[in-house]
TIKOL-816443 format. One record per atom (N, C-alpha, C): x, y, z; residue in three letters. Coordinates in steps of 0.2 Angstrom, whole numbers, plus 5000, padded with zeros to 4 digits. Example, Ala and Ser with C-alpha at 12.3 -4.5 7.8 and 13.67 -1.06 7.14 Angstrom:
% TIKOL-816443
506649725039ALA
506249785039ALA
506649845039ALA
506449895035SER
506849955036SER
506450005039SER
END
This chain:
% TIKOL-816443
506450705236UNK
506650745238UNK
506150805236UNK
505950865243UNK
505550895241UNK
505450965244UNK
505451005239UNK
505551095243UNK
505051135242UNK
504951165247UNK
504251215247UNK
504451265243UNK
503751275238UNK
503851325233UNK
503651395235UNK
503651385242UNK
503951465245UNK
504651505248UNK
505151425247UNK
505651445248UNK
505951505243UNK
506451545249UNK
506751625245UNK
507151605240UNK
507451545240UNK
507851535235UNK
507651515227UNK
507151505226UNK
506851495221UNK
506551555216UNK
506851575212UNK
506651625208UNK
505851655208UNK
505651725207UNK
504751735209UNK
504751745201UNK
504051725199UNK
503751745191UNK
503751815191UNK
503851845186UNK
503651925185UNK
503251925178UNK
502851955179UNK
502351975175UNK
502252055171UNK
502852095172UNK
502952155173UNK
503352185171UNK
503552245169UNK
504252265165UNK
504152285158UNK
504552325156UNK
504452345148UNK
504752295144UNK
505252255148UNK
505452195142UNK
505252125143UNK
504652125149UNK
504552065148UNK
504252025145UNK
504351965142UNK
504051935136UNK
503451885139UNK
502751895135UNK
502251875137UNK
502151805132UNK
501951735136UNK
501851695131UNK
501151685131UNK
500951635124UNK
500251655123UNK
499751595124UNK
500251545128UNK
499851495132UNK
500251485137UNK
499951465144UNK
500251445150UNK
500151395152UNK
500451355155UNK
500251275159UNK
499651255161UNK
499451305164UNK
498751315168UNK
498151315163UNK
498351345157UNK
497751345152UNK
497651275150UNK
498051235149UNK
498151155146UNK
497651125152UNK
497851135159UNK
497451085163UNK
496751115163UNK
496551175162UNK
495951215162UNK
495551165155UNK
495951165149UNK
495551145145UNK
495651205138UNK
495951195133UNK
495851215127UNK
495351175122UNK
494851245119UNK
494351215116UNK
494851165109UNK
494151115108UNK
494451065102UNK
494851115095UNK
494151185093UNK
494551205088UNK
495151215087UNK
495351285095UNK
495751305096UNK
496451245094UNK
496351215098UNK
496951145099UNK
497151125091UNK
496551125086UNK
496751085081UNK
496951165075UNK
496851215077UNK
497051275073UNK
497751285074UNK
497951285081UNK
498651295082UNK
498951235081UNK
498951175079UNK
499151125076UNK
499351145068UNK
498851145067UNK
498751175059UNK
499251225057UNK
499251275062UNK
499651335061UNK
500351325061UNK
500551305067UNK
501251285071UNK
501451195070UNK
501251165067UNK
501351095068UNK
501351055060UNK
501250985060UNK
501250965054UNK
500450975052UNK
500451025048UNK
499751045046UNK
499450985042UNK
499650975037UNK
499450925033UNK
499250845035UNK
499650835041UNK
499450785045UNK
498850775049UNK
498850845051UNK
498250845055UNK
497550875051UNK
497650905046UNK
497150905041UNK
496850835040UNK
497250795037UNK
497250725035UNK
496750685040UNK
496950685046UNK
496650645051UNK
495950685055UNK
495950735053UNK
495350785055UNK
494950755051UNK
495050775043UNK
494550765038UNK
494150665038UNK
494550635042UNK
494450575043UNK
493950565049UNK
494050625053UNK
493650635060UNK
493850575066UNK
494450555064UNK
494950535069UNK
495650575074UNK
495750635073UNK
496250675075UNK
496150705081UNK
495750665085UNK
495650715092UNK
495350785092UNK
495650815097UNK
496150775102UNK
495950735108UNK
496250655110UNK
495850635115UNK
495850635121UNK
495450605125UNK
495450615133UNK
495550535135UNK
495950535141UNK
495950465141UNK
495450455149UNK
495050385147UNK
494550375151UNK
494750315158UNK
495250275155UNK
495650225160UNK
496150195155UNK
496550175158UNK
497250145153UNK
496950115144UNK
496450075145UNK
496250055139UNK
495650085135UNK
495450145137UNK
494950185134UNK
495050235133UNK
494750275127UNK
494950355125UNK
494250375122UNK
494150445125UNK
493750475123UNK
493750535118UNK
493450525111UNK
493450595106UNK
493050645107UNK
493250695104UNK
492850755107UNK
492050745105UNK
491950715101UNK
491250695103UNK
490850655108UNK
491350635112UNK
491150595116UNK
491050525116UNK
491350495110UNK
491250425109UNK
491850395113UNK
491650325116UNK
492250295120UNK
492550245114UNK
493350235114UNK
493550195109UNK
494250165113UNK
494250075112UNK
494450055115UNK
495150065111UNK
495750075115UNK
496250105112UNK
496750035109UNK
496850025103UNK
497149985099UNK
497750015096UNK
497850085098UNK
498350125094UNK
498850135098UNK
499250175096UNK
500050185101UNK
500650145097UNK
500450115092UNK
501050095087UNK
501450045092UNK
501350005096UNK
501549955102UNK
501949995106UNK
501950045108UNK
502250105112UNK
501950095120UNK
501250065120UNK
500950075126UNK
500649995129UNK
501249985132UNK
501149915134UNK
500649895140UNK
500549975144UNK
500049965149UNK
499350005149UNK
499450015142UNK
498750085139UNK
499150155141UNK
498550195143UNK
498850265145UNK
498650265152UNK
499250315155UNK
499050345161UNK
499050285168UNK
499450215167UNK
499450165169UNK
499350185179UNK
498850165182UNK
499050205189UNK
499550175192UNK
499850105194UNK
500350095196UNK
501150135193UNK
501050155187UNK
501650175184UNK
501750255186UNK
500950275185UNK
500950355188UNK
501050365196UNK
500750315198UNK
501150325206UNK
501950315209UNK
502150255204UNK
502850275205UNK
503150335204UNK
503050365197UNK
503350435195UNK
503250485201UNK
502450465205UNK
502650535208UNK
503150505213UNK
503150435216UNK
503550435221UNK
504250455221UNK
504450455213UNK
505250455211UNK
505150535212UNK
504850565210UNK
504850645212UNK
504850665218UNK
504650645223UNK
504650655228UNK
505250635232UNK
505450585230UNK
506150525233UNK
506750555231UNK
506750555223UNK
507250555220UNK
507950595223UNK
508450575224UNK
509150625227UNK
509550645221UNK
509350575217UNK
509950595210UNK
510050625205UNK
510550655203UNK
510850695197UNK
510150685191UNK
509850735188UNK
509450725182UNK
509750695177UNK
510350735174UNK
510650715167UNK
511350695170UNK
511650625173UNK
512150595174UNK
512750605169UNK
512950635166UNK
513250605158UNK
513950585158UNK
514250595164UNK
515050605166UNK
515050555173UNK
514550525174UNK
514450505181UNK
514050435182UNK
514250415188UNK
513750355188UNK
513050375192UNK
512550315191UNK
511950325192UNK
511550275194UNK
511150285200UNK
510950215203UNK
510350195197UNK
510150235196UNK
509450225194UNK
509650195184UNK
510450215182UNK
510450195174UNK
510950125178UNK
511250115181UNK
511550045183UNK
511050005184UNK
510350005189UNK
509949965188UNK
509549945181UNK
509349985177UNK
509049965171UNK
509449915166UNK
510349945166UNK
510749915164UNK
510849855165UNK
510749835172UNK
510949775176UNK
510149715174UNK
509449755174UNK
508949715172UNK
508749685166UNK
509149735161UNK
509049705155UNK
509449675152UNK
510149665154UNK
510649615152UNK
510449545155UNK
510149555162UNK
510049495168UNK
509449475162UNK
508949485160UNK
508349475156UNK
508649425151UNK
508949465148UNK
509449455140UNK
509749375140UNK
510149385146UNK
510549325148UNK
510149265151UNK
509549275153UNK
509149225156UNK
508949175148UNK
508949215143UNK
508749175138UNK
509349165134UNK
509749205132UNK
510249195130UNK
511049215135UNK
511249155137UNK
511849165143UNK
512449205140UNK
512449195132UNK
513249235131UNK
513049305133UNK
512649345132UNK
512449415134UNK
512749415141UNK
513049365145UNK
512849385154UNK
513349455155UNK
513849475151UNK
514349535151UNK
514249585145UNK
513449575144UNK
513549635139UNK
513449715142UNK
513449745137UNK
513349825138UNK
512849865136UNK
512649915138UNK
511749935136UNK
512250015134UNK
511950045131UNK
511950115128UNK
511050135127UNK
511150185131UNK
510350215131UNK
510250295126UNK
509850285124UNK
509650335119UNK
508750375119UNK
508650385115UNK
508050435117UNK
507550405113UNK
507650335108UNK
507050335102UNK
507250255100UNK
506750235095UNK
506950195093UNK
507550195086UNK
507450245084UNK
507650255079UNK
508450275082UNK
508650305087UNK
509350335090UNK
509550245092UNK
509150215093UNK
509450155096UNK
509850095091UNK
509350115086UNK
509650085079UNK
510250125076UNK
510250165077UNK
510850225075UNK
511550215078UNK
511350185086UNK
511950165089UNK
512150105088UNK
511650055085UNK
511950005083UNK
512249985078UNK
512150025073UNK
512450055064UNK
513250065066UNK
513150115073UNK
513850155074UNK
514350105076UNK
514150065081UNK
514449995084UNK
514649935080UNK
514249945074UNK
514549875069UNK
514949915064UNK
515049975063UNK
515450005058UNK
516050015063UNK
516050065067UNK
516550075073UNK
517050015075UNK
516749965077UNK
517149895077UNK
517449845070UNK
517149875067UNK
517549835059UNK
517549905053UNK
518049945055UNK
518149985050UNK
518149995044UNK
518449915042UNK
518749905034UNK
518049845032UNK
517449865035UNK
516849805030UNK
516449865030UNK
516449875023UNK
516049915021UNK
515149915019UNK
514849845022UNK
514249825018UNK
513949825024UNK
513249845025UNK
512749815031UNK
512049785026UNK
511949715027UNK
511449695024UNK
510749715028UNK
510249745025UNK
509449735025UNK
509049705023UNK
508349715023UNK
508149665020UNK
507349715020UNK
506849685013UNK
506549715009UNK
505949735015UNK
505649785012UNK
505149805019UNK
505249805024UNK
505949835026UNK
506149835033UNK
505949875037UNK
505949915043UNK
505949985045UNK
506249995051UNK
506650045051UNK
507050045056UNK
507050115059UNK
506650165056UNK
506550205059UNK
506650295053UNK
506750345054UNK
506650395049UNK
507450445050UNK
507750425055UNK
508550475057UNK
508950445051UNK
509550495048UNK
509650475042UNK
509950395040UNK
510350375048UNK
510650305047UNK
510050255047UNK
509550255051UNK
508950205051UNK
508550205044UNK
508450275042UNK
508050265036UNK
508550255032UNK
509250225030UNK
509450215026UNK
509650125026UNK
509250115029UNK
509050005031UNK
508350015032UNK
507950075028UNK
507250075029UNK
507050075021UNK
507050035017UNK
506850035008UNK
506350055007UNK
506050105008UNK
505450135004UNK
505550195002UNK
505450174995UNK
505850264990UNK
505450314992UNK
504850304994UNK
504350364998UNK
504750395002UNK
504950365008UNK
505350395014UNK
506050405013UNK
506350385008UNK
507050395007UNK
507150445001UNK
506750454996UNK
506950474992UNK
507150544993UNK
506650584995UNK
506850654998UNK
507550665001UNK
507750625004UNK
508350645008UNK
509050605006UNK
509050595000UNK
509550554997UNK
510250614996UNK
510750604996UNK
511050514997UNK
510950505004UNK
510950445006UNK
510850405009UNK
511650375014UNK
511650345018UNK
512250305019UNK
512350265012UNK
512950255011UNK
513250205005UNK
513350135009UNK
513550075005UNK
513550035007UNK
513049965010UNK
512450005008UNK
511849945012UNK
511549905007UNK
511449855006UNK
511249795002UNK
510549755005UNK
510149785000UNK
509549755004UNK
509449674999UNK
508949635004UNK
508849565002UNK
508349555002UNK
507849484999UNK
507349485001UNK
507249435008UNK
506749475011UNK
506649455019UNK
506449385018UNK
506649345024UNK
506449275024UNK
506849225019UNK
507249265014UNK
507549215009UNK
508349205011UNK
508549155016UNK
509249145018UNK
509549115011UNK
509449065008UNK
509749055001UNK
510349124998UNK
509849174996UNK
509949234995UNK
510549264999UNK
510449265005UNK
510849295010UNK
511549275010UNK
511449175010UNK
512149165010UNK
512549175002UNK
512249174998UNK
512449184991UNK
512949254990UNK
512449304993UNK
512549374995UNK
513249384999UNK
513449365004UNK
514149345008UNK
514449325005UNK
514349265001UNK
514949234997UNK
515249284991UNK
514749334988UNK
514849344982UNK
515349414984UNK
515149454988UNK
515349504991UNK
515949504995UNK
516149444999UNK
516649425001UNK
516349445009UNK
516749385015UNK
516449395021UNK
516749455025UNK
517249475023UNK
517649525027UNK
517349585026UNK
516849595020UNK
516749655018UNK
516049685024UNK
515649615024UNK
514949625027UNK
515149645036UNK
515049705037UNK
514849735044UNK
514249695048UNK
513949695047UNK
513349675051UNK
512649655045UNK
512249615048UNK
511549585047UNK
511149615051UNK
510749665047UNK
510249705053UNK
509349675051UNK
509049645056UNK
508349625054UNK
507849625059UNK
507249625057UNK
506749635063UNK
506549555061UNK
506349515068UNK
506249465068UNK
505349455067UNK
505149505067UNK
504549515064UNK
504349595062UNK
504249595055UNK
504349665052UNK
503549695055UNK
503349735059UNK
503049775063UNK
502649815057UNK
503049865054UNK
502849925050UNK
502649905042UNK
502849835040UNK
502749815035UNK
502049745037UNK
501849775039UNK
501149735040UNK
500949685046UNK
501449675049UNK
501549635053UNK
501749555049UNK
502349555045UNK
502549505041UNK
503049465046UNK
502849395047UNK
503149345049UNK
503649305045UNK
504249305048UNK
504749255042UNK
504649195043UNK
504749145037UNK
504749095038UNK
505049035043UNK
504848995045UNK
505048995053UNK
505848965053UNK
506148925047UNK
506848925046UNK
507348995045UNK
507049025044UNK
507249095041UNK
507849125047UNK
507549125054UNK
507849155058UNK
508649105061UNK
508449035062UNK
509048995063UNK
509148985058UNK
509048995051UNK
509648985045UNK
510049055045UNK
509849105048UNK
510449175049UNK
510849165055UNK
510649125059UNK
510849105066UNK
511549075063UNK
511349025059UNK
512048985057UNK
512349005051UNK
512149055048UNK
512649075042UNK
513249135048UNK
512649165051UNK
513149225053UNK
513849195058UNK
513549125062UNK
514149105065UNK
514749055062UNK
514449055055UNK
515048995049UNK
515349055048UNK
515049145046UNK
515649185042UNK
515849225049UNK
515549205055UNK
515849295060UNK
515549325058UNK
514849355056UNK
514549395054UNK
514149425060UNK
514249515062UNK
513849535067UNK
513149525064UNK
512549515070UNK
511849515070UNK
511549575074UNK
511249615070UNK
510849675074UNK
510249635073UNK
509749645079UNK
509149615078UNK
508649695080UNK
508249725078UNK
507749765079UNK
507249735084UNK
507349765090UNK
506749725093UNK
506249795098UNK
506149845094UNK
506149905096UNK
505349895095UNK
504949865091UNK
504149845091UNK
504049775095UNK
504449745093UNK
504349655096UNK
504649615101UNK
505049655104UNK
505249655110UNK
504849655119UNK
505049655122UNK
504849665129UNK
504049635130UNK
503749575127UNK
503149555127UNK
502649565121UNK
502849615115UNK
502349625110UNK
502049575107UNK
502549525106UNK
502649465099UNK
502449435105UNK
502449415111UNK
502349365115UNK
502849315119UNK
503349355118UNK
504049345120UNK
504449405124UNK
505049385128UNK
505349445127UNK
505849465122UNK
506049415119UNK
506349435113UNK
506149395106UNK
505849415102UNK
505749395097UNK
506149365092UNK
506849365093UNK
507449335089UNK
507549285091UNK
507449285098UNK
507849235101UNK
507449175102UNK
506549195103UNK
506249155103UNK
506249115096UNK
506549145091UNK
506549115084UNK
507149085081UNK
507449075085UNK
508149035086UNK
508749065081UNK
508649135082UNK
509249195082UNK
509549225090UNK
510149225090UNK
510649265095UNK
510849315093UNK
510749375094UNK
511049425089UNK
511649455094UNK
512049485090UNK
512549525095UNK
512349575096UNK
511949595095UNK
511549685098UNK
511049675096UNK
510449715100UNK
509949715100UNK
509649785101UNK
509249815099UNK
508749875099UNK
508149875104UNK
507949925109UNK
507349905110UNK
507149975111UNK
506349975113UNK
506150065114UNK
505550055116UNK
505150055111UNK
504250065113UNK
504150065121UNK
504149995122UNK
503849985128UNK
504149995136UNK
504650005135UNK
505250045141UNK
505050085142UNK
504750135139UNK
504250225141UNK
503750215144UNK
503350145144UNK
502850145147UNK
502150195145UNK
502450205139UNK
501850245136UNK
501950335139UNK
502650345140UNK
502550425146UNK
503250445145UNK
503750405142UNK
504550425141UNK
504850415135UNK
505050435132UNK
505450435127UNK
506050405129UNK
506250345127UNK
506850275128UNK
507050265124UNK
507750235122UNK
508050185118UNK
508650165120UNK
508550095120UNK
509150045123UNK
509450025118UNK
510150005118UNK
510549965112UNK
510949915118UNK
510749855118UNK
511149785119UNK
511749775115UNK
512249775120UNK
512849765113UNK
513249705116UNK
513649655114UNK
514049605118UNK
514749655119UNK
514949635125UNK
515349665129UNK
516149685123UNK
516349635119UNK
517049645116UNK
516749705111UNK
516349725108UNK
515949755103UNK
515949815106UNK
515649805109UNK
515649885115UNK
516449915117UNK
516649875119UNK
517349885122UNK
517849925115UNK
517849875110UNK
518249895104UNK
517949975104UNK
517349995103UNK
517050065100UNK
517150105106UNK
516950095112UNK
516950155117UNK
517750125123UNK
518050105122UNK
518550075126UNK
519250135127UNK
519450135133UNK
519950185135UNK
519750245135UNK
520150285134UNK
519850365135UNK
519450385127UNK
519350335123UNK
518950345117UNK
518050335120UNK
518050315126UNK
517250305128UNK
516750355127UNK
516950405127UNK
516550455123UNK
516350495116UNK
516650415113UNK
516750445104UNK
515850425103UNK
515550395107UNK
514650395105UNK
514450425111UNK
513950485111UNK
513750485118UNK
513050535115UNK
512550555119UNK
511850605119UNK
511850635124UNK
511550705125UNK
511450745130UNK
510950705136UNK
510350675133UNK
509750645137UNK
509850575139UNK
510150525135UNK
510150455138UNK
510450435143UNK
510150415146UNK
510250385152UNK
509950445158UNK
509650495156UNK
509450535161UNK
508950495167UNK
509050515174UNK
508650475179UNK
507850475178UNK
507650515176UNK
506950505176UNK
506650455169UNK
506850465164UNK
506850405158UNK
507150345161UNK
507750335166UNK
507850265166UNK
507450225173UNK
507250265178UNK
506650245181UNK
506050235180UNK
505750275176UNK
505150245172UNK
505350185168UNK
505850195167UNK
505850125161UNK
506050065166UNK
506450075171UNK
506450015177UNK
505849985178UNK
505550045180UNK
504750025182UNK
504349985177UNK
504350025171UNK
503949985165UNK
504349915166UNK
504949895164UNK
505149825165UNK
504949775170UNK
504849815176UNK
504849765180UNK
503949765183UNK
503649795179UNK
502949785177UNK
502749745172UNK
503249735166UNK
503149685161UNK
503349625163UNK
503849625168UNK
503949535171UNK
503449525176UNK
503349545181UNK
503049565188UNK
502149525185UNK
501849555180UNK
501349525178UNK
501249495172UNK
501849475172UNK
501849415167UNK
501749435161UNK
501849485156UNK
501349515151UNK
501549485145UNK
502449465145UNK
502449405137UNK
501949365137UNK
501949295144UNK
501449265143UNK
500749275140UNK
500549325145UNK
499949355143UNK
499749355136UNK
500349405134UNK
500249415126UNK
500149365122UNK
500449325122UNK
500749255117UNK
499849215117UNK
499649215125UNK
499049165125UNK
498349225122UNK
498149265122UNK
497749315121UNK
497849325113UNK
498549355111UNK
498549345104UNK
498549305099UNK
498449235102UNK
498149175099UNK
497449185099UNK
497349205104UNK
496549215104UNK
496249265097UNK
496549315100UNK
496449375096UNK
496449355086UNK
496949325087UNK
497149295079UNK
496449255077UNK
496449195082UNK
495749185080UNK
495049195079UNK
494849245084UNK
494449295080UNK
494549325074UNK
494949365073UNK
495049405067UNK
494949365063UNK
495449285062UNK
495449265054UNK
494549235054UNK
494049215060UNK
493349215059UNK
493149255055UNK
493349335057UNK
493049395055UNK
493149405048UNK
493649365046UNK
494149375038UNK
493649335034UNK
493549255036UNK
493349225032UNK
492449245032UNK
492049285036UNK
491349315034UNK
491449365030UNK
491949395031UNK
491949465027UNK
492449455020UNK
492549435018UNK
493149415013UNK
493249485008UNK
492749505005UNK
492649565003UNK
492949625004UNK
492949625011UNK
493149675015UNK
493949675019UNK
494049625020UNK
494549605023UNK
494849545019UNK
495649545016UNK
496049525012UNK
496249475013UNK
496649485022UNK
496949435026UNK
497149475034UNK
497249425038UNK
497649435043UNK
498149415047UNK
498449445050UNK
499049395053UNK
499249415060UNK
499449375063UNK
499749415070UNK
500149385074UNK
500549425079UNK
501149365083UNK
500949405089UNK
500749375096UNK
500749405101UNK
500049445100UNK
500149515103UNK
499749585103UNK
500049615098UNK
500249595092UNK
500249625086UNK
499949605080UNK
499449635079UNK
499049625073UNK
499149655067UNK
499049625061UNK
498849665054UNK
498349645051UNK
497749705049UNK
497249655045UNK
497349695038UNK
497549675032UNK
497549665027UNK
496849705023UNK
496649765019UNK
496149775017UNK
495949775010UNK
495549765007UNK
495549775000UNK
495449844999UNK
495649894993UNK
495449944991UNK
494849974991UNK
494750004989UNK
493950034989UNK
493750044983UNK
494350074979UNK
494250064971UNK
494850034967UNK
494850004961UNK
495350004960UNK
495950044958UNK
496650014960UNK
497150054959UNK
497250084957UNK
497150094947UNK
497050114942UNK
496550184941UNK
496150184947UNK
495450224944UNK
495750284946UNK
496250314950UNK
496450364948UNK
496950404949UNK
497250454946UNK
497850464944UNK
498250494949UNK
498350444955UNK
498850474960UNK
499150414963UNK
499150364960UNK
499750324962UNK
499250254964UNK
499450194964UNK
499250144969UNK
499350134976UNK
499950164979UNK
499950164985UNK
499550224989UNK
499450264986UNK
498850314987UNK
498250284989UNK
498050264984UNK
497350224983UNK
497450194990UNK
497750144992UNK
497750104997UNK
497950145002UNK
498250195003UNK
498050235009UNK
497650255013UNK
497250295004UNK
496650315008UNK
496150275008UNK
496250195007UNK
495650145009UNK
495850135016UNK
496450115018UNK
496650105024UNK
496250155029UNK
496450225027UNK
496350275032UNK
495550275033UNK
495150255026UNK
494450255028UNK
494150205033UNK
494650155031UNK
494450095036UNK
494650115045UNK
495050145045UNK
495350165054UNK
494950215054UNK
494550255050UNK
494050295053UNK
493350265054UNK
493150195050UNK
492650155053UNK
492750115056UNK
493350095059UNK
493550065065UNK
493350105072UNK
493750195070UNK
493550235074UNK
492850235077UNK
492350265070UNK
491650255072UNK
491450205075UNK
491650145074UNK
491450095079UNK
491750065085UNK
492050105088UNK
492450115093UNK
493150075095UNK
493350085090UNK
494150065091UNK
494750085086UNK
495350105090UNK
495750165088UNK
496050105086UNK
496450115081UNK
496750075077UNK
497450135074UNK
498150075072UNK
498650115068UNK
498650125060UNK
498850155058UNK
499350135051UNK
499750105052UNK
500250085046UNK
500650045042UNK
501150085039UNK
501550095042UNK
502350145037UNK
502350095031UNK
502550045032UNK
502850005026UNK
502349965022UNK
501749975023UNK
501149945020UNK
500549965019UNK
500550005014UNK
499850055015UNK
499250025015UNK
499249955014UNK
498549925014UNK
498249885021UNK
498849905025UNK
498649865033UNK
498549905038UNK
498149905042UNK
497949935048UNK
498249885052UNK
498549925059UNK
498849875063UNK
498449885070UNK
498249835075UNK
498049835081UNK
498749795086UNK
498649865091UNK
499149855095UNK
498949875102UNK
498449835104UNK
498149865112UNK
498649835117UNK
498549855123UNK
498949875129UNK
499149775129UNK
499549765133UNK
499649685135UNK
499449685141UNK
499249705145UNK
498549705151UNK
498049735148UNK
497749725143UNK
496949745142UNK
496449675146UNK
495949715149UNK
495549665153UNK
495149635147UNK
495049555151UNK
494849525146UNK
494149545141UNK
493749555146UNK
493249575141UNK
493249635137UNK
493649695139UNK
493649725133UNK
494249695130UNK
494549675128UNK
494849615122UNK
494249595118UNK
493949545122UNK
493349515118UNK
492949565112UNK
492849625117UNK
492349675116UNK
492749705108UNK
493249725108UNK
493549745103UNK
493649715096UNK
493549645097UNK
493449595090UNK
492649615089UNK
492149625094UNK
491749595093UNK
491449685088UNK
491749735091UNK
491749785088UNK
492049785080UNK
492449765080UNK
492949755072UNK
492449725070UNK
492149665070UNK
491649625067UNK
490949665065UNK
490749705069UNK
490349745067UNK
490449805061UNK
490949835062UNK
491249865057UNK
491249855049UNK
491349755050UNK
491449735045UNK
490849725042UNK
490349695045UNK
489649685044UNK
489349745041UNK
489449805043UNK
489249875042UNK
489449885033UNK
489849855032UNK
490449865025UNK
490449815020UNK
490549755023UNK
490349695019UNK
490949695014UNK
490749735009UNK
491449755003UNK
491649815004UNK
492349825003UNK
492749895006UNK
492449945002UNK
492249934995UNK
491850014992UNK
491250034997UNK
491050015000UNK
490450025005UNK
490650105010UNK
491150095011UNK
491650145015UNK
491550215013UNK
491650215007UNK
491450275001UNK
490750305004UNK
490350255003UNK
489750295005UNK
489450305011UNK
489750285017UNK
489950315024UNK
490250375024UNK
490550395019UNK
490950455020UNK
490850515018UNK
490550575021UNK
490350625018UNK
490850655011UNK
490350645006UNK
490550685000UNK
491050735000UNK
490850795004UNK
491250865004UNK
491850835010UNK
492050785013UNK
492550775015UNK
492950705011UNK
492650675007UNK
493050645002UNK
493250684997UNK
492950734995UNK
493450794989UNK
493850824993UNK
493850834998UNK
494450855001UNK
494950815004UNK
494850755005UNK
495450735005UNK
495650704999UNK
495450694995UNK
495650694987UNK
496150734987UNK
495850804988UNK
496450864985UNK
496950874990UNK
496950824996UNK
497550835000UNK
498050794997UNK
497650704995UNK
497950654992UNK
498650694984UNK
497950724982UNK
498250764974UNK
498950804976UNK
498650834982UNK
499450894983UNK
499950844985UNK
499950794987UNK
500350744990UNK
500950734985UNK
END
């Protein structure tokens, strides 16, 4: 659909009048380009100021410009291979086929933007394709339903509500150590990180946290608490924010057996691992588990649109949203046509470009490269892990954790921050890990060209060669910047 900007029905912008409000920044100013200092200053003044201060001290705060889907440019003109994005960039930044599709959508779409109480072509298509993909690997999901939201955390909140709503007398939800499910209140309740949880207590009651990877403790706890008291078991098939923690190969099949035996619902959080990142469309199913509810998000948005999806077995869906109670759980923007269209195209690209298989193949190559670098520089890198195109690099602390009065976790966070800085200076954009302060993550686009993928590890090895031991990173950081960073850490 296209409307001529000169159409007389459109309101005209007014820039005069006694009560006219003037905004300080207009959209055209952004296209023209704000200065780096202006952007940083405004972010510090009106945004998450200390986060911006921290990344700016480390010289990794941008703002960045997109050179191509896989390469960024920082304010100093440095080109970086983009292994950041926290697993939300399956195609990198501004992937041309996806941008072209959005242009076509804007020009040709005639559907309602927010079909909150009406059927929608785009939503119906995405529901169908997600269920079809899942059923191709888990046929028991052939009639499952999908509920859309705006983020991974919201997808988890939806899963919690469906678990509790379908079993109102079951008061416990089992989660696992080092899990990360989001920071909204329900999802945070399943994220057993005291630093993240403590300021927001009290959280949801009835959460039982067990050691990740230990099925024996799970079985014992269920028997002790009583089968009927357990509403759900919630897990990540691979723990991403914990630093890419892969459970023992027998764990997921054991959870499957226990849940079948006791008829307990299983929720798999595949926000980070799903749709190709782990080398599989669904890491939980590849690992031997067939969950009752699966949460998805990051790659569905294609790096452009926020979206969450919760796939739910039909009997559970109907029990919670059946009959005239079908609006018992809803949201304003979930299922909006633009988000559905972008997600539909993103899923199409993931399948058409065979990105799960590519991720698996390149992931093995990448992990081999990281293991070689680790062997050469063991005083810099403590350990490496990987699953598909999800890599974790565990680092040694730059100083003993007892050497500063700021706590072990803060020392590890500072060490990882310095390592992310070194990689930035070496031409690689990397991620932190929110539940593993000593681990940085690499989440390159699933479609990154082979030559750039290889070059990324060459640059990482060069950074390791320059530092050799982690304490050397301190010498490469300006003293004034180190002092500013230390003050910020003590303020914390």
